[in-house]
N, C-alpha and C positions, 0 to 999 in steps of 0.2 A: 637488485642492488649487489654490487660486487664488494667483497671485502678482501683485504690483503693480510695474509698471515706471515709473520717473520719467524723462521724456525729457531727453536731452542736446541740445546744439546740433546742428542739422542732421539730427535723427532723422526717419525716415519710417516710417509704420506697416507697410508691406510688409516692410521690413528688420527691424523689431522682431518681427513675426510669424514671419519666417523663422528668426531667431536663437532664438526660444522654442520653436517647433514643428517646425523642420526643413523647412518647406514654406511657400510663400507663394502657394498657388493662390487663385483669386478667391473660392471659397466660404469659405475659412478667414479671409481678410482681411475679408470682409463679415460673417462671424460675430463677429469681434472688434469690428467697428464697431457691431454690434447690442448688444454687451455694454457699450459705452461711449457713453452718450447725449451727443450734442453734439460729439464729437471730430471729426466730419467738417467742422465749421465752421472748424477751424484751417487746412485746406488740406493740400497734399501734404507740405510740410516743417513739422513740428510745432515749436512754440516750446519753449524750455527750461522744465522744471518741471511739465509736464503729467503727471498720474498716469493710467496706463492699466491697467485690470484685465485680466489674462491668465489666465482659468480653464482648466481642463482641457477639451480639445475634446469635444463630445458623441459623436463617432464617430471611429474611426481614420481618419486622412487617407491616402487611397490615392494612390499615385503615378500620374501620367498616363502612359500608354504612349507610347513614342517610336516614330513610324512610320519605316520605312526610307526613305532618300533615293531619289527617283525622278529619273532623267535622261531628257530627251526625245531627246537625241542622244548617241551614244557617241563 
């Protein structure tokens, strides 16, 4: 099911993708860019009133594993 989002003032694509899909990893943001021709021409902060197609993702978005923190000195 595809939804259409109309941008508001100071919207950014990564935040829109996170709100819609629950993740903003690079593959998902790039995939949304591919679905919306020319949206990259607006830059990082999108102007008000731009329609963005947000279809269902082609595959389930996997969470990136978090590595344990490593200390060189204790």
